[in-house]
Every structure is written in structure tokens, then in C-alpha cells.
N, C-alpha and C positions, 0 to 999 in steps of 0.2 A: 504511612500507607503509601504503597506504590501506585502510580498511575499507569494504566495500560493503554497502549495506543495501537489502533488499527490504522495501517497506512497503505497508500498506493504510490508506487514508484513508476516512473516512466523511463524507459531506456531511450536515450537520445541517439543510440546507435541503430536500433531496429524498430523503434516506435511501439514496442510491446510494453504492457503493464505487468507489474508484480504486486500482489496484495499480500500483506503479512501483518503480524502483530508483535509487539515488544514492550518492555517496560523501560527501555532506554533507546529512544529514537536516534540520537546522534551516534551512539556506538553502532547501532544496527546499520545505519546509512553508510558509515565508514566501512563496515564489514562488506556490504554489498559492493561498494565502489573499490574495494581492495581485492575483489574477486575471491573472497573467503566464503561466499554463499554459493553452493553448487548450482542452484536454480537460476541464478543471475550471472554466473561466471561467464565472461566473454561478452557481456551485454552493456558494459559501462561506456560512458558515464550514465549513472542513474540519478534521476531528480525526484525529490519528494513533491508530489502534486496534490496530495490530499491526506488528511488525517482526522481521526476521531478519538476522543479520550473516553476511557472506561475505568471504573473503580476496581474491577477484579479481572484476573486473567480469564476466568470462565466466561464473563461477558464479552471480552475482547475476542476470544477464540470463536465464540458463537457468531459474532458479527463478521469476523473474517471468513468463516465458513459460508455464511449467507452471501457475502459480497462476491464470492467465487461462483455463485449460481447464476442462472439466466436472469432470475428476478433481481438479484443483487446488481448484476451488470446494468439492467435497465434503471435501477434506482440511482446508481452512480451517473449514468448517462443523463438522467433528469436533473441531478444536482449540478452537473457541469453545464448543461444547457441553460439553466436559470442564470448562470454566471456569464453566459455568452461564449462558452468554450466548447468546442466540439470534442466529444469523448467517443473514441472508436474502439 
């Protein structure tokens, strides 16, 4: 069974975040940092700052979609604040 991962990347170039999902995080991170992903092209280096694991692609895609909403942003902000990290 594949494990699906929802992840948050931080661009060290412009400070913006990218939220995505994949079943191979190391391959996906390499793709982002090799400018093979259109939405993050030109924003490298990108650093993995958060991830969550899910059993199915459907669950991961639903969580990814939620995290891209205002409520999802606030949830991530609370998670990071509990860790003592500012999430903007």
C-alpha cells in the first residue's frame, strides 16, 4: 500500500509556501528544486517544512485542498505557532 503525503514547501528565495501531495516525497522535492514544477519554477531553493501522511490519494487530495483555504491556512498557522515558529 502506498503512503500519500501532503506537504508544505517554503521558498527560501521569496518566502512563499507551496502546498501539494504526492506518494514519493523525495522525488517530488527533487522535481520542485530542479524547476520541473511550473508553479514553483524560479522559486528555488525550496525546503520541506511540514508533512502529513495519509493512506489514500483521495484523503491526501482532500486535505491538500483544505489546507489551501483560509481555514486551512489558520490551522497550519496554529500548528506552527505551537512549535514556536511564525507561519506567515
